[in-house]
C-alpha positions in Angstrom: -7.9 1.0 -4.4 -4.3 1.7 -4.9 -1.8 -1.1 -5.5 2.0 -0.6 -5.4 4.9 -2.9 -5.6 7.7 -2.6 -3.0 11.1 -4.2 -3.0 11.6 -7.5 -1.2 13.0 -7.2 2.3 11.5 -3.8 3.0 11.0 -3.1 6.7 7.5 -2.4 8.2 8.7 1.1 9.1 9.6 1.8 5.5 6.1 0.5 4.4 4.5 2.8 6.9 6.6 5.8 5.7 5.9 5.2 2.0 2.2 4.7 2.7 2.0 7.9 4.7 3.8 9.9 1.9 1.5 8.4 -0.7 -1.6 9.1 1.3 -0.5 12.7 1.9 0.2 13.3 -1.8 -3.2 11.8 -2.8 -5.0 13.8 -0.2 -3.4 17.1 -1.3 -4.4 16.3 -4.9 -7.9 15.5 -3.9 -8.2 18.8 -2.0 -6.7 20.8 -4.9 -9.6 19.6 -7.0 -12.2 20.6 -4.4 -12.4 17.4 -2.3 -12.6 17.4 1.4 -9.8 15.0 2.0 -9.0 11.3 1.9 -8.6 8.7 4.6 -6.9 5.3 4.6 -9.4 2.6 5.4 -6.9 -0.2 5.6 -3.5 -1.4 4.3 -3.1 -5.0 3.0 0.3 -6.5 2.4 0.4 -9.5 0.1 3.7 -11.4 -0.4 4.1 -13.9 -3.1 4.7 -17.5 -2.2 8.3 -18.7 -2.4 7.3 -21.9 -4.0 3.9 -23.2 -5.2 2.0 -25.1 -2.6 1.3 -28.7 -3.5 -2.2 -30.1 -3.4 -2.5 -33.4 -1.6 -3.8 -36.2 -3.8 
């Protein structure tokens, strides 16, 4: 698992581009050390809550 932080307000296209660049670099490193290549299983985007959610009493 790889976890990165991105600036608030980033566009989905920017996330896709950054993810593709990161995956390409990791794949090249993996292959340089004798691996057969990497694949992305899934991408999850978590956004922090703006305000804590209250719990009803």
